[in-house]
ZAMARGU-4260 file (C-alpha; in steps of 0.2 Angstrom, whole numbers, plus 5000, padded with zeros to 4 digits):
<rodrens>
0) 5000/5000/5000 | 5007/5017/4995 | 5010/5029/5009 | 5016/5046/5010 | 5020/5052/5027
5) 5023/5070/5031 | 5032/5076/5047 | 5039/5092/5053 | 5029/5109/5053 | 5022/5116/5069
10) 5021/5134/5075 | 5032/5149/5073 | 5032/5168/5073 | 5033/5179/5058 | 5050/5178/5051
15) 5054/5161/5058 | 5059/5145/5049 | 5051/5128/5048 | 5054/5112/5038 | 5043/5098/5033
20) 5048/5081/5025 | 5038/5067/5017 | 5044/5049/5016 | 5036/5038/5003 | 5034/5020/5004
25) 5029/5006/4992 | 5032/5017/4977 | 5047/5018/4965 | 5051/5035/4972 | 5065/5041/4959
30) 5052/5040/4945 | 5039/5051/4953 | 5038/5070/4952 | 5036/5077/4969 | 5027/5092/4975
35) 5021/5101/4991 | 5003/5109/4991 | 4994/5118/5004 | 4977/5122/5010 | 4975/5138/5020
40) 4960/5143/5030 | 4946/5146/5018 | 4957/5143/5003 | 4958/5130/4990 | 4973/5118/4989
45) 4987/5127/4980 | 5004/5121/4973 | 5018/5127/4984 | 5033/5119/4975 | 5038/5105/4964
50) 5053/5095/4960 | 5054/5083/4945 | 5064/5067/4943 | 5078/5077/4935 | 5078/5089/4950
55) 5070/5104/4940 | 5061/5114/4953 | 5046/5127/4952 | 5039/5138/4965 | 5023/5148/4968
60) 5026/5166/4966 | 5021/5169/4984 | 5035/5158/4991 | 5050/5161/4979 | 5065/5166/4988
65) 5059/5160/5004 | 5055/5141/5002 | 5067/5127/4995 | 5061/5110/4989 | 5073/5096/4988
70) 5073/5077/4987 | 5084/5063/4992 | 5080/5047/4982 | 5090/5036/4993 | 5079/5040/5007
75) 5063/5041/4997 | 5061/5058/5004 | 5056/5075/4999 | 5059/5091/5009 | 5052/5109/5010
80) 5063/5121/5019 | 5053/5137/5023 | 5061/5153/5029 | 5054/5170/5033 | 5037/5163/5036
85) 5022/5174/5036 | 5005/5172/5043 | 4998/5169/5026 | 5009/5154/5025 | 4998/5146/5038
90) 4990/5130/5031 | 4990/5112/5030 | 5004/5106/5019 | 5002/5091/5009 | 5015/5080/5000
95) 5011/5074/4982 | 5019/5060/4971 | 5014/5060/4953 | 5019/5048/4939 | 5009/5047/4923
100) 4991/5044/4929 | 4996/5039/4946 | 4995/5052/4960 | 4996/5050/4979 | 4994/5061/4993
105) 5000/5062/5011 | 4989/5066/5026 | 4995/5083/5028 | 5005/5092/5042 | 5000/5109/5050
110) 5011/5124/5049 | 5005/5139/5059 | 5013/5156/5058 | 5007/5169/5071 | 5013/5182/5083
</rodrens>
């Protein structure tokens, strides 16, 4: 059974940093494009950052220069380092793995930014 398990996140004040990670099991991780999405209060799920199998990355305009996505295939893990967090970054962050028609999601991890 495919599983994506997120960890990390938590609470920080504006300007702080947090990181989240996602470990995948029961998939051929290196062939999957990976991404982080988020759902903020009252918002639809949006793409935050993605990284392809050849390590090409893309970011939402709102997080460029502040967030960094990376992957470590040997550990079946994708990471999201989040710096200079702002209250509008408060959301549940979800990991996504995609290969052709296959798409899998994690259960999400909460990130809260507040003073």
